[in-house]
C-alpha positions as CSV (number, residue, x, y, z in Angstrom):
1,M,-11.9,20.1,-79.1
2,S,-11.9,18.7,-75.4
3,R,-8.5,19.1,-73.0
4,W,-7.6,17.7,-70.5
5,K,-6.1,19.4,-67.6
6,V,-5.6,18.2,-63.4
7,P,-8.4,17.9,-61.8
8,E,-9.6,19.6,-58.6
9,H,-11.0,17.1,-56.1
10,F,-11.1,13.1,-56.9
11,K,-11.3,9.7,-55.3
12,V,-9.3,6.5,-57.5
13,I,-8.3,3.0,-56.3
14,I,-5.3,2.0,-57.6
15,G,-3.5,-1.4,-56.8
16,G,-6.0,-1.6,-53.8
17,N,-5.0,2.5,-51.8
18,T,-6.6,5.3,-52.3
19,Y,-5.7,8.2,-53.4
20,I,-7.1,11.8,-53.0
21,D,-6.7,13.9,-55.1
22,C,-3.1,12.8,-56.1
23,P,-2.7,14.0,-59.2
24,T,0.2,11.6,-60.2
25,I,0.3,8.1,-58.3
26,I,3.5,7.0,-58.6
27,D,6.5,8.7,-60.0
28,Y,9.1,6.3,-60.9
29,K,12.9,8.1,-61.7
30,G,11.0,10.4,-62.7
31,E,7.8,8.4,-64.9
32,R,5.0,9.7,-63.5
33,V,3.1,6.6,-63.6
34,F,-1.0,6.1,-63.5
35,E,-1.8,9.7,-63.9
36,L,-4.9,12.3,-63.8
37,R,-6.7,14.3,-66.0
38,R,-10.0,15.7,-66.3
39,S,-11.9,15.9,-69.8
40,D,-12.9,19.7,-69.6
41,A,-15.7,19.0,-71.8
42,D,-18.0,16.3,-70.2
43,G,-16.3,16.2,-66.6
44,Y,-14.7,12.4,-66.4
45,L,-11.8,11.6,-64.7
46,G,-9.2,10.0,-67.4
47,I,-6.2,7.4,-66.2
48,N,-3.0,8.2,-68.3
49,F,0.2,5.1,-68.1
50,D,1.7,2.9,-70.6
51,V,2.4,-0.8,-69.8
52,Y,5.4,-2.4,-70.5
53,A,6.1,-6.0,-70.6
54,A,9.3,-7.6,-69.2
55,N,11.7,-7.1,-72.7
56,R,10.9,-4.0,-72.0
57,S,9.1,-3.0,-75.2
58,K,5.4,-0.9,-74.7
59,V,2.7,-3.3,-75.6
60,A,0.0,-0.7,-74.6
61,T,-0.6,3.0,-74.0
62,V,-3.9,3.7,-71.6
63,R,-4.7,8.0,-72.3
64,N,-8.0,9.7,-71.2
65,G,-9.1,6.2,-69.0
66,Q,-9.1,4.0,-72.7
67,F,-6.2,2.0,-74.1
68,V,-5.3,4.1,-77.5
69,G,-3.8,2.6,-80.9
70,P,-2.7,-0.1,-82.2
71,R,-3.6,-4.1,-81.1
72,P,-0.5,-4.8,-79.2
73,E,0.6,-8.9,-80.3
74,G,0.2,-11.6,-78.7
75,F,-2.7,-9.2,-76.8
76,K,-6.3,-7.9,-76.7
77,I,-7.9,-5.9,-75.5
78,E,-12.0,-6.5,-73.8
79,A,-13.6,-3.2,-73.6
80,S,-17.8,-2.7,-72.0
81,H,-19.2,0.0,-70.5
82,D,-16.7,1.9,-67.8
83,H,-14.7,-2.1,-68.5
84,Y,-11.4,-2.2,-70.1
85,S,-8.5,-5.9,-69.2
86,L,-5.9,-6.2,-71.2
87,L,-5.3,-10.2,-71.6
88,E,-2.4,-12.1,-72.8
89,E,-3.6,-14.0,-75.6
90,A,-0.9,-17.7,-74.4
91,T,-2.2,-17.5,-71.1
92,G,-5.5,-15.4,-70.8
93,R,-3.4,-13.5,-67.6
94,S,-5.0,-10.1,-66.8
95,V,-2.5,-7.6,-67.3
96,C,-4.8,-4.8,-66.8
97,E,-7.8,-4.0,-65.8
98,L,-9.7,-0.5,-65.6
99,K,-13.0,0.5,-64.0
100,L,-14.4,3.7,-64.8
101,R,-17.3,5.5,-63.0
102,E,-20.0,3.5,-62.2
103,K,-18.0,0.3,-62.5
104,A,-16.0,1.5,-59.7
105,P,-16.6,1.3,-56.4
106,G,-17.9,2.9,-54.0
107,D,-17.3,7.0,-54.5
108,A,-14.6,6.4,-56.4
109,E,-13.7,7.7,-59.9
110,I,-11.9,4.8,-61.0
111,E,-10.5,1.2,-60.0
112,A,-7.4,-0.1,-61.6
113,A,-5.1,-3.0,-61.8
114,A,-2.0,-3.5,-63.5
115,M,0.8,-5.8,-63.7
116,M,3.5,-4.0,-65.7
117,Y,6.2,-3.9,-65.7
118,M,9.0,-0.5,-66.4
119,P,10.9,0.3,-69.2
120,D,13.5,-0.7,-67.3
121,G,13.3,-3.7,-66.6
122,V,11.7,-3.1,-62.9
123,V,8.3,-5.3,-62.0
124,L,5.2,-3.4,-60.8
125,R,2.2,-4.8,-59.5
126,F,-1.1,-3.2,-58.5
127,T,-4.0,-6.2,-57.7
128,P,-7.0,-5.2,-57.0
129,T,-5.6,-5.4,-53.1
130,E,-2.2,-4.1,-52.7
131,T,0.4,-2.5,-54.2
132,N,3.9,-4.1,-55.2
133,L,6.8,-2.2,-55.7
134,P,10.4,-2.9,-55.8
135,G,11.0,-4.0,-51.6
136,V,7.9,-2.9,-50.0
137,A,4.0,-4.2,-50.6
138,I,1.3,-1.7,-49.6
139,K,-2.0,-2.1,-49.1
140,G,-5.4,-0.5,-47.3
141,C,-3.7,2.8,-47.5
142,T,-5.7,6.5,-48.3
143,F,-3.1,9.1,-49.8
144,Q,-4.5,12.3,-49.8
145,A,-3.5,16.1,-51.1
146,C,0.1,14.1,-52.8
147,Q,0.8,16.3,-55.9
148,A,3.4,12.6,-56.8
149,A,1.9,10.2,-54.1
150,I,4.5,7.3,-54.0
151,K,8.1,8.2,-54.9
152,V,10.2,5.3,-57.0
153,G,13.6,6.2,-57.2
């Protein structure tokens, strides 16, 4: 059975910003958003997070870099080798996109973009070029060796 642990060294790009050796990207009011773990079995870096809708319902769960659980109603998941997308069926809008390993740019192990809500209804936007949190936009920054790179609330 594979175990997932906090990785020693890694580089990921989330919402247009680079995170090096930061196991939790955002701590939102005590909830970890974009938590990173490495597999003991194959050495791959995985990412964990939940995607919520505007009505505060959970629509998707990502564990170890893959969507898990039942397909959310009103959404579709497109998956190919190391590339996963969650799309809103009615509009075709991309809610979340993950690029893993060789699909991620440069020497990053993961690239993620998402437009999602938190359980309290606050919207968080992680576009390919910037991160938009309540009251702040972060673009082109590098965070290194932080337990939680960004802390909100």
